[in-house]
N, CA, C and O atoms as a Tinker XYZ file with bonds, in Angstrom:
   528  protein
     1  N      0.774000   -1.324000    0.041000    73     2
     2  CA    -0.049000    0.031000   -0.037000    64     1     3
     3  C      0.660000    1.144000    0.081000    63     2     4     5
     4  O      0.185000    2.041000   -0.615000    81     3
     5  N      1.816000    1.522000    0.811000    73     3     6
     6  CA     2.891000    1.994000    0.570000    64     5     7
     7  C      3.698000    2.593000   -0.872000    63     6     8     9
     8  O      3.902000    3.773000   -1.155000    81     7
     9  N      4.024000    1.536000   -1.552000    73     7    10
    10  CA     4.444000    1.833000   -2.648000    64     9    11
    11  C      3.573000    2.564000   -3.980000    63    10    12    13
    12  O      4.033000    2.993000   -5.038000    81    11
    13  N      2.247000    2.529000   -3.530000    73    11    14
    14  CA     1.463000    2.687000   -4.654000    64    13    15
    15  C      1.100000    4.400000   -4.395000    63    14    16    17
    16  O      0.920000    5.163000   -5.344000    81    15
    17  N      1.034000    4.817000   -3.010000    73    15    18
    18  CA     1.306000    5.852000   -3.259000    64    17    19
    19  C      2.422000    6.866000   -3.327000    63    18    20    21
    20  O      2.315000    8.091000   -3.286000    81    19
    21  N      3.247000    6.309000   -3.411000    73    19    22
    22  CA     4.469000    7.177000   -3.550000    64    21    23
    23  C      4.228000    7.271000   -5.051000    63    22    24    25
    24  O      4.173000    8.379000   -5.583000    81    23
    25  N      4.062000    5.993000   -5.849000    73    23    26
    26  CA     3.975000    6.000000   -7.551000    64    25    27
    27  C      2.715000    7.299000   -7.644000    63    26    28    29
    28  O      2.587000    7.841000   -8.741000    81    27
    29  N      2.147000    7.592000   -6.910000    73    27    30
    30  CA     0.703000    8.050000   -7.068000    64    29    31
    31  C      1.254000    9.479000   -7.193000    63    30    32    33
    32  O      1.028000   10.186000   -8.175000    81    31
    33  N      1.989000    9.858000   -6.138000    73    31    34
    34  CA     2.678000   11.175000   -5.858000    64    33    35
    35  C      3.542000   11.481000   -7.241000    63    34    36    37
    36  O      3.291000   12.532000   -7.829000    81    35
    37  N      4.481000   10.655000   -7.737000    73    35    38
    38  CA     5.036000   10.954000   -9.155000    64    37    39
    39  C      4.855000   11.331000  -10.199000    63    38    40    41
    40  O      5.529000   12.005000  -10.978000    81    39
    41  N      3.205000   10.565000  -10.269000    73    39    42
    42  CA     2.711000   10.948000  -11.327000    64    41    43
    43  C      1.825000   12.334000  -11.294000    63    42    44    45
    44  O      1.470000   12.992000  -12.272000    81    43
    45  N      1.590000   12.571000  -10.046000    73    43    46
    46  CA     0.894000   14.354000   -9.919000    64    45    47
    47  C      1.782000   15.390000  -10.235000    63    46    48    49
    48  O      1.332000   16.408000  -10.759000    81    47
    49  N      3.086000   15.272000   -9.972000    73    47    50
    50  CA     4.077000   16.248000  -10.470000    64    49    51
    51  C      4.287000   16.425000  -11.783000    63    50    52    53
    52  O      4.412000   17.484000  -12.398000    81    51
    53  N      4.328000   15.024000  -12.277000    73    51    54
    54  CA     4.911000   15.121000  -13.811000    64    53    55
    55  C      3.569000   15.661000  -14.638000    63    54    56    57
    56  O      3.531000   16.193000  -15.747000    81    55
    57  N      2.611000   15.381000  -13.834000    73    55    58
    58  CA     1.354000   16.332000  -14.809000    64    57    59
    59  C      1.502000   18.034000  -14.747000    63    58    60    61
    60  O      0.951000   18.847000  -15.489000    81    59
    61  N      2.218000   18.234000  -13.873000    73    59    62
    62  CA     2.703000   19.987000  -14.148000    64    61    63
    63  C      3.361000   20.628000  -15.056000    63    62    64    65
    64  O      3.405000   21.826000  -15.337000    81    63
    65  N      4.140000   19.232000  -15.716000    73    63    66
    66  CA     4.943000   19.630000  -16.809000    64    65    67
    67  C      4.354000   19.973000  -18.380000    63    66    68    69
    68  O      4.816000   20.677000  -19.278000    81    67
    69  N      3.244000   19.228000  -18.292000    73    67    70
    70  CA     2.997000   19.097000  -19.400000    64    69    71
    71  C      2.003000   20.500000  -20.062000    63    70    72    73
    72  O      1.776000   20.595000  -21.268000    81    71
    73  N      1.599000   21.301000  -19.247000    73    71    74
    74  CA     1.337000   22.987000  -19.761000    64    73    75
    75  C      2.640000   23.674000  -19.933000    63    74    76    77
    76  O      2.692000   24.826000  -20.363000    81    75
    77  N      3.776000   22.942000  -19.581000    73    75    78
    78  CA     5.018000   23.759000  -19.700000    64    77    79
    79  C      5.402000   23.578000  -21.340000    63    78    80    81
    80  O      5.696000   24.424000  -22.184000    81    79
    81  N      5.269000   22.077000  -21.425000    73    79    82
    82  CA     5.445000   21.578000  -22.648000    64    81    83
    83  C      4.824000   22.299000  -23.828000    63    82    84    85
    84  O      5.265000   22.859000  -24.832000    81    83
    85  N      3.824000   22.102000  -23.397000    73    83    86
    86  CA     2.531000   22.634000  -24.564000    64    85    87
    87  C      3.171000   24.176000  -24.864000    63    86    88    89
    88  O      3.609000   24.281000  -26.010000    81    87
    89  N      3.320000   25.604000  -23.871000    73    87    90
    90  CA     3.500000   26.340000  -24.104000    64    89    91
    91  C      4.941000   26.570000  -24.988000    63    90    92    93
    92  O      5.155000   27.324000  -25.938000    81    91
    93  N      5.679000   25.783000  -24.411000    73    91    94
    94  CA     7.075000   25.740000  -25.515000    64    93    95
    95  C      6.879000   25.247000  -26.496000    63    94    96    97
    96  O      7.679000   25.730000  -27.298000    81    95
    97  N      6.136000   24.382000  -27.063000    73    95    98
    98  CA     5.959000   24.223000  -28.386000    64    97    99
    99  C      4.926000   24.798000  -29.462000    63    98   100   101
   100  O      4.976000   24.527000  -30.662000    81    99
   101  N      3.609000   25.963000  -28.617000    73    99   102
   102  CA     3.394000   26.623000  -29.289000    64   101   103
   103  C      4.121000   27.946000  -29.575000    63   102   104   105
   104  O      3.881000   28.634000  -30.567000    81   103
   105  N      5.020000   28.250000  -28.640000    73   103   106
   106  CA     5.983000   29.296000  -28.934000    64   105   107
   107  C      7.157000   28.819000  -29.804000    63   106   108   109
   108  O      7.795000   29.682000  -30.407000    81   107
   109  N      7.493000   27.564000  -29.921000    73   107   110
   110  CA     8.602000   27.301000  -31.105000    64   109   111
   111  C      7.428000   27.473000  -32.529000    63   110   112   113
   112  O      7.804000   28.247000  -33.409000    81   111
   113  N      6.259000   26.872000  -32.704000    73   111   114
   114  CA     5.880000   26.875000  -34.186000    64   113   115
   115  C      5.477000   28.396000  -34.594000    63   114   116   117
   116  O      5.277000   28.755000  -35.754000    81   115
   117  N      5.381000   29.320000  -33.317000    73   115   118
   118  CA     4.919000   31.108000  -33.434000    64   117   119
   119  C      5.716000   31.370000  -34.243000    63   118   120   121
   120  O      5.269000   31.709000  -35.338000    81   119
   121  N      7.396000   31.324000  -34.038000    73   119   122
   122  CA     8.360000   32.056000  -33.908000    64   121   123
   123  C      8.851000   31.313000  -35.487000    63   122   124   125
   124  O      9.447000   31.981000  -36.332000    81   123
   125  N      8.495000   29.874000  -35.695000    73   123   126
   126  CA     9.111000   29.311000  -37.103000    64   125   127
   127  C      7.945000   30.453000  -38.045000    63   126   128   129
   128  O      8.287000   31.164000  -38.990000    81   127
   129  N      6.609000   30.355000  -37.482000    73   127   130
   130  CA     5.940000   31.003000  -38.967000    64   129   131
   131  C      6.658000   32.263000  -39.005000    63   130   132   133
   132  O      7.336000   32.551000  -39.991000    81   131
   133  N      6.553000   33.095000  -37.925000    73   131   134
   134  CA     6.638000   34.154000  -37.860000    64   133   135
   135  C      8.182000   34.372000  -38.811000    63   134   136   137
   136  O      8.343000   35.429000  -39.421000    81   135
   137  N      9.008000   33.523000  -38.842000    73   135   138
   138  CA    10.553000   33.572000  -39.271000    64   137   139
   139  C     10.590000   33.529000  -40.794000    63   138   140   141
   140  O     11.353000   34.089000  -41.580000    81   139
   141  N      9.529000   32.691000  -41.001000    73   139   142
   142  CA     9.334000   32.017000  -42.490000    64   141   143
   143  C      8.616000   33.091000  -43.330000    63   142   144   145
   144  O      8.762000   32.888000  -44.535000    81   143
   145  N      7.868000   34.199000  -43.023000    73   143   146
   146  CA     7.280000   35.091000  -43.287000    64   145   147
   147  C      7.853000   36.144000  -44.057000    63   146   148   149
   148  O      7.123000   36.751000  -44.841000    81   147
   149  N      9.540000   36.570000  -43.903000    73   147   150
   150  CA    10.159000   37.488000  -44.506000    64   149   151
   151  C     10.805000   36.872000  -45.819000    63   150   152   153
   152  O     11.485000   35.847000  -45.853000    81   151
   153  N     10.463000   37.704000  -46.919000    73   151   154
   154  CA    10.731000   37.070000  -48.304000    64   153   155
   155  C     12.279000   38.082000  -48.186000    63   154   156   157
   156  O     12.655000   39.201000  -47.840000    81   155
   157  N     12.914000   36.492000  -48.865000    73   155   158
   158  CA    14.084000   36.842000  -49.276000    64   157   159
   159  C     14.463000   38.008000  -50.724000    63   158   160   161
   160  O     13.716000   38.038000  -51.702000    81   159
   161  N     15.389000   38.661000  -50.646000    73   159   162
   162  CA    16.060000   39.728000  -51.456000    64   161   163
   163  C     16.541000   38.473000  -52.409000    63   162   164   165
   164  O     16.855000   37.321000  -52.108000    81   163
   165  N     16.465000   39.242000  -53.850000    73   163   166
   166  CA    17.331000   38.486000  -54.956000    64   165   167
   167  C     18.423000   38.823000  -55.374000    63   166   168   169
   168  O     19.092000   38.197000  -56.196000    81   167
   169  N     18.760000   40.029000  -54.755000    73   167   170
   170  CA    19.828000   40.592000  -54.915000    64   169   171
   171  C     20.541000   41.072000  -53.218000    63   170   172   173
   172  O     20.064000   41.945000  -52.493000    81   171
   173  N     21.620000   40.323000  -52.947000    73   171   174
   174  CA    21.990000   40.876000  -51.786000    64   173   175
   175  C     22.858000   42.196000  -51.604000    63   174   176   177
   176  O     24.039000   42.373000  -51.905000    81   175
   177  N     21.949000   43.070000  -51.029000    73   175   178
   178  CA    22.775000   44.421000  -50.930000    64   177   179
   179  C     22.339000   44.753000  -49.472000    63   178   180   181
   180  O     21.275000   44.625000  -48.867000    81   179
   181  N     23.857000   45.338000  -49.066000    73   179   182
   182  CA    24.089000   46.038000  -48.175000    64   181   183
   183  C     23.887000   47.756000  -48.007000    63   182   184   185
   184  O     24.933000   48.366000  -48.234000    81   183
   185  N     22.956000   48.436000  -47.723000    73   183   186
   186  CA    22.932000   50.002000  -48.199000    64   185   187
   187  C     24.039000   50.844000  -47.450000    63   186   188   189
   188  O     24.783000   50.059000  -46.863000    81   187
   189  N     24.325000   51.838000  -47.305000    73   187   190
   190  CA    25.513000   52.591000  -46.988000    64   189   191
   191  C     24.683000   52.614000  -45.371000    63   190   192   193
   192  O     23.609000   52.146000  -44.993000    81   191
   193  N     25.827000   53.439000  -44.646000    73   191   194
   194  CA    25.018000   53.618000  -43.055000    64   193   195
   195  C     24.763000   54.927000  -42.819000    63   194   196   197
   196  O     25.176000   55.356000  -43.896000    81   195
   197  N     24.423000   55.827000  -42.273000    73   195   198
   198  CA    24.108000   57.187000  -42.540000    64   197   199
   199  C     23.270000   57.285000  -41.065000    63   198   200   201
   200  O     22.409000   56.462000  -40.755000    81   199
   201  N     23.650000   58.380000  -40.248000    73   199   202
   202  CA    23.052000   59.195000  -39.131000    64   201   203
   203  C     21.882000   59.437000  -39.309000    63   202   204   205
   204  O     21.193000   59.334000  -38.294000    81   203
   205  N     21.152000   59.849000  -40.614000    73   203   206
   206  CA    19.934000   60.530000  -40.964000    64   205   207
   207  C     18.725000   59.856000  -39.898000    63   206   208   209
   208  O     18.823000   58.660000  -39.622000    81   207
   209  N     17.880000   60.465000  -39.466000    73   207   210
   210  CA    16.775000   59.799000  -38.627000    64   209   211
   211  C     15.522000   59.993000  -39.450000    63   210   212   213
   212  O     14.407000   59.998000  -38.930000    81   211
   213  N     15.801000   60.211000  -41.213000    73   211   214
   214  CA    14.546000   60.435000  -41.908000    64   213   215
   215  C     14.379000   59.067000  -41.967000    63   214   216   217
   216  O     15.407000   58.419000  -41.770000    81   215
   217  N     12.940000   58.191000  -42.276000    73   215   218
   218  CA    12.721000   57.164000  -42.722000    64   217   219
   219  C     11.938000   57.315000  -43.810000    63   218   220   221
   220  O     10.948000   58.043000  -43.870000    81   219
   221  N     12.535000   56.375000  -45.000000    73   219   222
   222  CA    11.566000   56.569000  -46.345000    64   221   223
   223  C     10.215000   56.040000  -46.246000    63   222   224   225
   224  O      9.526000   55.442000  -45.419000    81   223
   225  N     10.129000   56.441000  -47.268000    73   223   226
   226  CA     8.381000   56.232000  -47.201000    64   225   227
   227  C      7.944000   54.981000  -48.406000    63   226   228   229
   228  O      8.655000   54.879000  -49.406000    81   227
   229  N      7.134000   54.364000  -48.281000    73   227   230
   230  CA     6.411000   53.545000  -49.390000    64   229   231
   231  C      6.259000   54.597000  -50.921000    63   230   232   233
   232  O      5.519000   55.581000  -50.941000    81   231
   233  N      7.083000   54.167000  -52.094000    73   231   234
   234  CA     7.087000   55.292000  -53.168000    64   233   235
   235  C      6.447000   53.884000  -54.153000    63   234   236   237
   236  O      5.948000   52.797000  -53.861000    81   235
   237  N      6.779000   54.598000  -55.434000    73   235   238
   238  CA     6.139000   54.071000  -56.543000    64   237   239
   239  C      6.849000   52.811000  -57.158000    63   238   240   241
   240  O      6.323000   51.703000  -57.262000    81   239
   241  N      8.049000   53.125000  -57.527000    73   239   242
   242  CA     9.205000   52.254000  -57.861000    64   241   243
   243  C     10.105000   51.811000  -56.894000    63   242   244   245
   244  O     10.240000   52.486000  -55.873000    81   243
   245  N     10.797000   50.699000  -57.064000    73   243   246
   246  CA    11.672000   50.262000  -56.146000    64   245   247
   247  C     12.944000   50.014000  -56.976000    63   246   248   249
   248  O     12.745000   49.351000  -57.994000    81   247
   249  N     14.336000   50.448000  -56.729000    73   247   250
   250  CA    15.470000   49.943000  -57.601000    64   249   251
   251  C     16.610000   49.558000  -56.777000    63   250   252   253
   252  O     16.867000   50.281000  -55.814000    81   251
   253  N     17.291000   48.595000  -56.990000    73   251   254
   254  CA    17.980000   47.733000  -56.365000    64   253   255
   255  C     19.326000   47.812000  -57.392000    63   254   256   257
   256  O     19.229000   47.840000  -58.619000    81   255
   257  N     20.527000   47.841000  -56.682000    73   255   258
   258  CA    21.739000   47.804000  -57.481000    64   257   259
   259  C     22.755000   47.313000  -56.353000    63   258   260   261
   260  O     22.950000   47.981000  -55.337000    81   259
   261  N     23.295000   46.276000  -56.568000    73   259   262
   262  CA    24.285000   45.089000  -56.278000    64   261   263
   263  C     25.548000   45.692000  -56.315000    63   262   264   265
   264  O     25.768000   46.771000  -56.865000    81   263
   265  N     26.425000   44.969000  -55.702000    73   263   266
   266  CA    27.909000   45.324000  -55.497000    64   265   267
   267  C     28.601000   45.393000  -56.882000    63   266   268   269
   268  O     29.662000   46.011000  -56.975000    81   267
   269  N     27.896000   44.618000  -58.269000    73   267   270
   270  CA    28.458000   44.152000  -59.294000    64   269   271
   271  C     27.678000   45.579000  -60.160000    63   270   272   273
   272  O     28.264000   45.918000  -61.188000    81   271
   273  N     26.747000   46.175000  -59.876000    73   271   274
   274  CA    26.115000   47.018000  -60.475000    64   273   275
   275  C     24.885000   46.281000  -61.440000    63   274   276   277
   276  O     24.765000   46.628000  -62.614000    81   275
   277  N     24.156000   45.432000  -60.950000    73   275   278
   278  CA    23.405000   44.667000  -61.538000    64   277   279
   279  C     21.898000   45.467000  -60.732000    63   278   280   281
   280  O     21.426000   45.521000  -59.597000    81   279
   281  N     21.561000   45.983000  -62.069000    73   279   282
   282  CA    20.133000   46.712000  -61.336000    64   281   283
   283  C     18.663000   45.873000  -61.745000    63   282   284   285
   284  O     18.472000   45.281000  -62.808000    81   283
   285  N     17.809000   45.981000  -60.736000    73   283   286
   286  CA    16.703000   45.078000  -60.154000    64   285   287
   287  C     15.435000   45.884000  -59.763000    63   286   288   289
   288  O     15.192000   46.563000  -58.765000    81   287
   289  N     14.591000   45.545000  -61.040000    73   287   290
   290  CA    13.142000   46.287000  -60.825000    64   289   291
   291  C     12.227000   45.187000  -61.062000    63   290   292   293
   292  O     12.261000   44.393000  -62.002000    81   291
   293  N     11.302000   45.238000  -59.979000    73   291   294
   294  CA    10.175000   43.985000  -59.939000    64   293   295
   295  C     10.448000   42.853000  -59.727000    63   294   296   297
   296  O      9.657000   41.923000  -59.885000    81   295
   297  N     11.465000   42.758000  -59.383000    73   295   298
   298  CA    11.789000   41.112000  -59.238000    64   297   299
   299  C     13.005000   40.946000  -60.133000    63   298   300   301
   300  O     13.970000   40.258000  -59.798000    81   299
   301  N     12.922000   41.598000  -61.280000    73   299   302
   302  CA    13.518000   41.221000  -62.586000    64   301   303
   303  C     15.031000   42.000000  -62.706000    63   302   304   305
   304  O     15.134000   43.136000  -62.242000    81   303
   305  N     16.128000   41.375000  -63.313000    73   303   306
   306  CA    17.371000   42.186000  -63.549000    64   305   307
   307  C     17.421000   42.886000  -65.063000    63   306   308   309
   308  O     17.442000   42.310000  -66.150000    81   307
   309  N     17.430000   43.875000  -64.866000    73   307   310
   310  CA    17.162000   44.843000  -66.386000    64   309   311
   311  C     18.795000   45.323000  -66.405000    63   310   312   313
   312  O     19.615000   45.603000  -65.531000    81   311
   313  N     18.807000   45.268000  -67.696000    73   311   314
   314  CA    20.390000   46.017000  -68.326000    64   313   315
   315  C     19.952000   47.913000  -67.934000    63   314   316   317
   316  O     19.108000   48.394000  -67.179000    81   315
   317  N     20.963000   48.548000  -68.839000    73   315   318
   318  CA    20.833000   49.962000  -68.451000    64   317   319
   319  C     19.875000   50.363000  -69.375000    63   318   320   321
   320  O     18.898000   50.931000  -68.887000    81   319
   321  N     19.898000   50.199000  -70.731000    73   319   322
   322  CA    19.117000   49.704000  -71.672000    64   321   323
   323  C     17.267000   49.538000  -71.539000    63   322   324   325
   324  O     16.273000   50.206000  -71.826000    81   323
   325  N     17.576000   48.286000  -70.955000    73   323   326
   326  CA    15.892000   48.264000  -70.362000    64   325   327
   327  C     15.346000   48.957000  -69.597000    63   326   328   329
   328  O     14.122000   49.083000  -69.556000    81   327
   329  N     16.564000   49.830000  -68.465000    73   327   330
   330  CA    15.647000   50.458000  -67.771000    64   329   331
   331  C     15.376000   51.848000  -68.419000    63   330   332   333
   332  O     14.201000   52.216000  -68.451000    81   331
   333  N     16.323000   52.649000  -68.931000    73   331   334
   334  CA    15.886000   53.328000  -70.030000    64   333   335
   335  C     14.259000   53.438000  -70.636000    63   334   336   337
   336  O     13.618000   54.487000  -70.576000    81   335
   337  N     13.833000   52.423000  -71.104000    73   335   338
   338  CA    13.154000   52.146000  -71.800000    64   337   339
   339  C     11.655000   51.836000  -70.669000    63   338   340   341
   340  O     10.478000   52.054000  -70.955000    81   339
   341  N     12.168000   51.319000  -69.474000    73   339   342
   342  CA    11.366000   50.601000  -68.634000    64   341   343
   343  C     10.717000   52.368000  -67.826000    63   342   344   345
   344  O      9.564000   52.651000  -67.499000    81   343
   345  N     11.705000   53.041000  -67.750000    73   343   346
   346  CA    11.336000   54.572000  -67.096000    64   345   347
   347  C     10.343000   55.542000  -68.192000    63   346   348   349
   348  O      9.530000   56.364000  -67.771000    81   347
   349  N     10.548000   55.313000  -69.435000    73   347   350
   350  CA    10.095000   56.444000  -70.305000    64   349   351
   351  C      8.438000   56.015000  -70.760000    63   350   352   353
   352  O      7.815000   54.985000  -70.503000    81   351
   353  N      8.147000   56.866000  -71.297000    73   351   354
   354  CA     6.513000   56.438000  -71.359000    64   353   355
   355  C      5.834000   57.063000  -70.325000    63   354   356   357
   356  O      6.217000   57.831000  -69.442000    81   355
   357  N      4.390000   56.432000  -70.693000    73   355   358
   358  CA     3.375000   57.022000  -69.359000    64   357   359
   359  C      3.559000   55.939000  -68.633000    63   358   360   361
   360  O      2.951000   56.102000  -67.576000    81   359
   361  N      4.139000   54.818000  -68.662000    73   359   362
   362  CA     4.502000   54.746000  -66.804000    64   361   363
   363  C      5.662000   55.098000  -66.495000    63   362   364   365
   364  O      6.474000   54.261000  -66.103000    81   363
   365  N      5.941000   56.282000  -66.599000    73   363   366
   366  CA     7.154000   56.846000  -66.187000    64   365   367
   367  C      6.765000   56.800000  -64.170000    63   366   368   369
   368  O      5.631000   56.982000  -63.726000    81   367
   369  N      7.832000   56.562000  -63.410000    73   367   370
   370  CA     7.467000   56.820000  -61.676000    64   369   371
   371  C      7.516000   58.590000  -61.775000    63   370   372   373
   372  O      7.875000   59.189000  -62.788000    81   371
   373  N      7.037000   59.306000  -60.387000    73   371   374
   374  CA     7.484000   60.405000  -60.580000    64   373   375
   375  C      8.404000   60.311000  -59.061000    63   374   376   377
   376  O      9.206000   61.162000  -58.677000    81   375
   377  N      8.027000   59.001000  -58.329000    73   375   378
   378  CA     9.097000   59.016000  -57.235000    64   377   379
   379  C      9.450000   57.579000  -57.246000    63   378   380   381
   380  O      8.734000   56.623000  -57.543000    81   379
   381  N     11.060000   57.611000  -56.752000    73   379   382
   382  CA    12.140000   56.099000  -57.034000    64   381   383
   383  C     12.240000   56.027000  -55.426000    63   382   384   385
   384  O     12.010000   56.929000  -54.620000    81   383
   385  N     12.652000   54.686000  -55.185000    73   383   386
   386  CA    13.731000   54.610000  -53.907000    64   385   387
   387  C     14.476000   53.164000  -54.446000    63   386   388   389
   388  O     14.184000   52.072000  -54.933000    81   387
   389  N     15.823000   54.089000  -53.931000    73   387   390
   390  CA    16.948000   53.496000  -54.746000    64   389   391
   391  C     17.754000   52.713000  -53.619000    63   390   392   393
   392  O     18.392000   53.231000  -52.702000    81   391
   393  N     17.619000   51.587000  -53.836000    73   391   394
   394  CA    18.603000   51.052000  -52.752000    64   393   395
   395  C     19.853000   50.270000  -53.492000    63   394   396   397
   396  O     19.763000   49.275000  -54.210000    81   395
   397  N     21.050000   50.997000  -53.120000    73   395   398
   398  CA    22.319000   50.569000  -53.515000    64   397   399
   399  C     23.139000   50.357000  -52.529000    63   398   400   401
   400  O     23.112000   50.805000  -51.383000    81   399
   401  N     24.245000   49.286000  -53.296000    73   399   402
   402  CA    25.078000   48.475000  -52.007000    64   401   403
   403  C     26.334000   49.873000  -51.575000    63   402   404   405
   404  O     26.616000   50.908000  -52.179000    81   403
   405  N     26.800000   49.334000  -50.388000    73   403   406
   406  CA    27.711000   50.432000  -49.755000    64   405   407
   407  C     29.059000   50.447000  -50.577000    63   406   408   409
   408  O     29.806000   51.415000  -50.724000    81   407
   409  N     29.243000   48.929000  -51.177000    73   407   410
   410  CA    30.098000   48.959000  -51.825000    64   409   411
   411  C     30.447000   49.225000  -53.403000    63   410   412   413
   412  O     31.522000   48.954000  -53.938000    81   411
   413  N     29.406000   49.763000  -53.974000    73   411   414
   414  CA    29.176000   49.942000  -55.423000    64   413   415
   415  C     29.940000   51.204000  -55.710000    63   414   416   417
   416  O     29.847000   52.208000  -55.004000    81   415
   417  N     30.534000   51.130000  -56.548000    73   415   418
   418  CA    31.654000   52.854000  -56.813000    64   417   419
   419  C     30.561000   53.653000  -57.249000    63   418   420   421
   420  O     29.575000   53.252000  -57.867000    81   419
   421  N     30.885000   55.159000  -56.772000    73   419   422
   422  CA    29.982000   55.956000  -57.124000    64   421   423
   423  C     29.791000   56.341000  -58.274000    63   422   424   425
   424  O     28.765000   57.020000  -58.319000    81   423
   425  N     30.463000   56.202000  -59.592000    73   423   426
   426  CA    29.790000   56.235000  -61.006000    64   425   427
   427  C     28.713000   55.012000  -61.093000    63   426   428   429
   428  O     27.771000   55.167000  -61.870000    81   427
   429  N     28.781000   54.070000  -60.505000    73   427   430
   430  CA    27.421000   53.346000  -60.680000    64   429   431
   431  C     26.409000   53.678000  -60.058000    63   430   432   433
   432  O     25.439000   52.967000  -60.320000    81   431
   433  N     26.192000   54.659000  -59.166000    73   431   434
   434  CA    25.066000   55.119000  -58.942000    64   433   435
   435  C     24.654000   56.229000  -59.592000    63   434   436   437
   436  O     23.524000   56.708000  -59.688000    81   435
   437  N     25.683000   56.584000  -60.024000    73   435   438
   438  CA    25.945000   58.432000  -60.883000    64   437   439
   439  C     25.048000   57.721000  -61.802000    63   438   440   441
   440  O     23.883000   57.909000  -61.451000    81   439
   441  N     25.144000   56.944000  -62.887000    73   439   442
   442  CA    24.629000   56.535000  -64.154000    64   441   443
   443  C     23.441000   56.301000  -63.771000    63   442   444   445
   444  O     22.608000   56.947000  -64.408000    81   443
   445  N     22.972000   55.538000  -62.871000    73   443   446
   446  CA    21.676000   55.747000  -62.376000    64   445   447
   447  C     20.858000   56.596000  -62.164000    63   446   448   449
   448  O     19.699000   56.648000  -62.576000    81   447
   449  N     21.487000   57.402000  -61.424000    73   447   450
   450  CA    20.607000   58.529000  -61.519000    64   449   451
   451  C     20.403000   59.537000  -62.531000    63   450   452   453
   452  O     19.512000   60.378000  -62.642000    81   451
   453  N     21.620000   59.229000  -63.395000    73   451   454
   454  CA    21.300000   59.961000  -64.682000    64   453   455
   455  C     20.518000   59.919000  -65.301000    63   454   456   457
   456  O     19.969000   60.874000  -65.850000    81   455
   457  N     20.129000   58.280000  -65.421000    73   455   458
   458  CA    18.899000   57.650000  -65.926000    64   457   459
   459  C     17.474000   58.378000  -65.843000    63   458   460   461
   460  O     16.713000   58.883000  -66.669000    81   459
   461  N     17.471000   58.134000  -64.023000    73   459   462
   462  CA    16.226000   58.584000  -63.463000    64   461   463
   463  C     15.936000   60.323000  -64.008000    63   462   464   465
   464  O     14.833000   60.775000  -64.314000    81   463
   465  N     17.359000   61.149000  -64.017000    73   463   466
   466  CA    17.261000   62.739000  -64.202000    64   465   467
   467  C     16.518000   62.434000  -65.535000    63   466   468   469
   468  O     15.295000   62.569000  -65.499000    81   467
   469  N     17.151000   61.996000  -66.838000    73   467   470
   470  CA    16.778000   61.770000  -67.678000    64   469   471
   471  C     15.290000   61.216000  -68.398000    63   470   472   473
   472  O     14.902000   61.464000  -69.540000    81   471
   473  N     14.757000   60.576000  -67.583000    73   471   474
   474  CA    13.290000   60.293000  -67.512000    64   473   475
   475  C     12.117000   60.771000  -66.760000    63   474   476   477
   476  O     10.951000   60.380000  -66.702000    81   475
   477  N     13.046000   62.145000  -65.962000    73   475   478
   478  CA    11.738000   62.826000  -65.694000    64   477   479
   479  C     11.160000   62.296000  -64.364000    63   478   480   481
   480  O      9.978000   62.500000  -64.086000    81   479
   481  N     12.070000   61.549000  -63.460000    73   479   482
   482  CA    11.705000   61.463000  -62.425000    64   481   483
   483  C     12.304000   62.763000  -61.374000    63   482   484   485
   484  O     13.468000   63.162000  -61.338000    81   483
   485  N     11.284000   63.210000  -60.653000    73   483   486
   486  CA    11.183000   64.249000  -59.795000    64   485   487
   487  C     12.181000   64.200000  -58.596000    63   486   488   489
   488  O     13.041000   65.074000  -58.476000    81   487
   489  N     12.025000   62.871000  -57.451000    73   487   490
   490  CA    12.314000   62.439000  -56.402000    64   489   491
   491  C     12.789000   61.171000  -56.276000    63   490   492   493
   492  O     12.043000   60.228000  -56.542000    81   491
   493  N     14.141000   60.954000  -55.839000    73   491   494
   494  CA    14.945000   59.834000  -55.635000    64   493   495
   495  C     15.107000   59.963000  -53.877000    63   494   496   497
   496  O     15.634000   60.927000  -53.321000    81   495
   497  N     14.625000   58.968000  -53.290000    73   495   498
   498  CA    15.272000   58.130000  -52.176000    64   497   499
   499  C     15.909000   57.308000  -51.920000    63   498   500   501
   500  O     15.586000   56.121000  -51.869000    81   499
   501  N     17.084000   57.843000  -51.678000    73   499   502
   502  CA    18.179000   56.590000  -51.153000    64   501   503
   503  C     18.255000   55.631000  -49.929000    63   502   504   505
   504  O     18.694000   55.969000  -48.830000    81   503
   505  N     17.884000   54.672000  -50.173000    73   503   506
   506  CA    18.326000   53.775000  -48.978000    64   505   507
   507  C     19.162000   53.798000  -48.105000    63   506   508   509
   508  O     20.162000   53.421000  -48.716000    81   507
   509  N     19.581000   54.049000  -46.694000    73   507   510
   510  CA    20.616000   53.337000  -46.095000    64   509   511
   511  C     20.064000   52.751000  -44.533000    63   510   512   513
   512  O     18.943000   52.812000  -44.027000    81   511
   513  N     21.036000   52.311000  -44.144000    73   511   514
   514  CA    20.816000   51.689000  -42.874000    64   513   515
   515  C     21.494000   52.896000  -41.659000    63   514   516   517
   516  O     22.277000   53.840000  -41.760000    81   515
   517  N     20.735000   52.285000  -40.537000    73   515   518
   518  CA    21.746000   53.449000  -39.210000    64   517   519
   519  C     22.517000   52.590000  -39.036000    63   518   520   521
   520  O     22.577000   51.360000  -39.061000    81   519
   521  N     23.631000   54.160000  -38.691000    73   519   522
   522  CA    24.899000   53.936000  -38.313000    64   521   523
   523  C     24.679000   53.696000  -37.057000    63   522   524   525
   524  O     23.909000   54.375000  -36.378000    81   523
   525  N     25.598000   52.308000  -36.457000    73   523   526
   526  CA    25.598000   52.002000  -34.843000    64   525   527
   527  C     26.673000   52.603000  -34.173000    63   526   528
   528  O     26.801000   52.459000  -32.957000    81   527
């Protein structure tokens, strides 16, 4: 009779672990789902750092330029000639967000800025990351 009471006490103490295990698994599933929502970018770009407190807002067109000078528009890598034709005509945006790699040469950025100026783009926002 004594042994039966001892095993009963052990079983009662194990029951308190089940809610903890359930919470841990729910948190694990939650963070796995939240982490999977972020869409990876097609080009690996590290923007230059800045001390500016300005936060860029959503604009009509986003251009991404990687370290090699490849230009990405709407998830499609385009040449400079294709970029000129894309920005000309009735579909020409008024505002553009430019996300360039910090290791890209200045001439790479200036070439794209010249194309944007010739296309009549009035506002260009340069994306930067906060300096630590």
